[in-house]
Structures are given as C-alpha cells and as structure tokens.
C-alpha positions as CSV (number, residue, x, y, z in Angstrom):
1,M,-0.1,0.1,0.0
2,I,2.9,2.2,0.6
3,T,4.1,1.4,-2.9
4,G,0.8,2.2,-4.5
5,T,0.1,-1.3,-5.5
6,Y,-3.2,-0.9,-3.8
7,N,-5.7,1.9,-3.3
8,A,-7.7,2.0,-0.1
9,T,-11.3,2.4,-0.6
10,W,-14.2,2.9,1.8
11,V,-17.3,0.8,1.0
12,T,-20.5,-0.2,2.6
13,V,-20.8,-3.8,3.3
14,V,-24.0,-5.6,4.2
15,T,-24.2,-7.6,7.4
16,E,-26.8,-9.4,9.5
17,D,-27.0,-6.2,11.6
18,G,-27.3,-3.9,8.8
19,P,-25.0,-1.9,6.5
20,L,-21.6,-1.0,8.0
21,P,-18.6,1.0,6.6
22,A,-15.5,-0.9,5.8
23,I,-12.2,-0.4,4.1
24,T,-11.2,-2.5,1.2
25,F,-7.9,-2.5,-0.8
26,L,-8.2,-2.5,-4.6
27,A,-5.5,-3.4,-7.1
28,N,-4.1,-0.2,-8.7
29,R,-4.3,-1.3,-12.4
30,Y,-2.0,1.7,-13.4
31,H,0.8,0.5,-11.1
32,P,3.9,-1.1,-13.1
33,H,3.6,-4.3,-10.9
34,Y,-0.1,-4.8,-12.0
35,L,-0.5,-8.0,-14.2
36,D,-3.6,-7.8,-16.2
37,K,-5.3,-10.8,-18.1
38,Q,-3.4,-13.6,-16.6
39,S,-4.7,-17.2,-17.3
40,D,-5.3,-19.5,-14.5
41,D,-2.2,-21.6,-15.5
42,E,-0.1,-18.2,-15.4
43,I,-1.7,-17.5,-12.0
44,V,-0.8,-20.9,-10.5
45,K,2.7,-20.6,-12.1
46,T,3.2,-17.3,-10.3
47,Y,1.9,-18.5,-6.8
48,N,4.0,-21.6,-7.2
49,S,7.1,-19.7,-8.1
50,G,7.7,-18.7,-4.4
51,R,7.9,-15.0,-5.3
52,L,4.7,-14.5,-3.4
53,S,6.0,-16.4,-0.2
54,R,2.9,-15.6,2.0
55,S,0.5,-15.4,-0.7
56,S,1.6,-19.0,-2.2
57,T,0.2,-20.5,0.9
58,Q,-3.2,-19.2,0.4
59,L,-3.8,-20.6,-3.2
60,P,-4.6,-24.2,-1.9
61,K,-7.0,-22.7,0.6
62,T,-8.6,-20.6,-1.9
63,I,-9.1,-23.6,-4.4
64,N,-10.7,-25.7,-1.7
65,M,-13.0,-23.1,-0.6
C-alpha cells in the first residue's frame, strides 16, 4: 500500500446487523507491478514460483473453499 500497488477505498458492506462502513484494498491497475489478464495457469505458475511467499500458502485454501 505504501508503494501504490493497492488503493484503499471505503465501501458499505451488508451484514446481518445492517450496513457498515468497511475499508477494502483494490489493485491499482495503473501500477507497473499490475499484471492484467493472466490465465489460470499463469496465476498458478506465479503462486508456485515462491516469489509471493505468504500468498503462495493461500492458493490451496482458496481453491478448496
């Protein structure tokens, strides 16, 4: 976020108790590190490369949801 890779944005989320303000982080599509239109195979290859150390542990959890 300090590097500008993500933009913090306030949104309204719907909960069982009603709407609440929440902050979300959206990818900055104009940042030089943004990769657009990656195939599923390319995404998996990037995750498995180890360059995204903490993120790479999330892929199996995401797929198995």
